[in-house]
C-alpha positions, 0 to 999 in steps of 0.5 A: 514501549508496547503494552502487554495488550498491544503485544497480544493483539499483534500476535493475534493479528499475525496468527490470523493473517498467517492463516488467511494468507495460507488458505488464500494461497491454497484455495484462492481468495474467492473460495476461502470463507471468513468462517474457515479462516476463523475456525483455522485460526482458533477464534470466532468470526466475531473476534476476527471482525474485531481485528479486521473489518472486512475480508479484503482487510486481511489482504489490503490491511489498514489502508487508512493508517498506511495512507496517513503514514504516506501523507505524513512522510511526504509532508515531513520531507525537507522543503528543498526536496522535489515532489518526485523525491518526497513521494518516493521517500513516502512510498519507501516507508510504507512498502515495509511498514506492515509486512516483511518483503516475503509477506508483501510479495504474497499479498501483492500477488493476491491483489493483482491476481484477484479482480475483487481485491484489485478493485478494492486496492485501486479504490483505496489508492484513489483516496490516497491520491486525493489526500496527497494532491494538496500536499504536493501542491503546497510543496510546488508553491505558486506558479509564475502568475501566482496560480497554484499548479493544481494540474501539475500536482495531480499529474505528479501524484497520478504518475507516481501511483501508476509507477508504484503499481506497475513496479509492484505488479512486475515485482510480484510477477517476477517472484520478488527477484527484481528489486522493487525500488529499482523497478519503480525508478525504471518506471518513473524514468520511462515516463519522465524520459530519463535514461 
């Protein structure tokens, strides 16, 4: 059960996000200032920074929490599930963890259309990848000679991230009219050589 404070915080965060996304869409990300967002949301800049550490966080969200959710979800998948399927299950959870699909689409457009946001997004994704490699390595177990398949686990994680990013960019480019999960499956099938 959420407390009154938590509900109040969620309402405030949502109001700030709504204001920020509207301004970003109207004026562009780079042209919109924190001062404008705070003023239009009816709060001080100092208050805004209590909810969001940086301007990028207004778009990219709490990537550390999402990265932890992804890692935890992958770890919790049944041992018999393949690394590929465990990662897909993890991404299915985080794609809808913070935002409804319409908001996720708006934010994805901003990320892929704004070079500074895209760079920040990639930086955070690289951190996620590094966190997931040991999880996938453990899932793969030891190879025939007893060696842990580090190369294989890194390649699987990098491939999945590339497919997720490509699918998300295509999804945003098609205004969300194509199912994101289907796009991901198509990307992965193309890489893995499946029809």
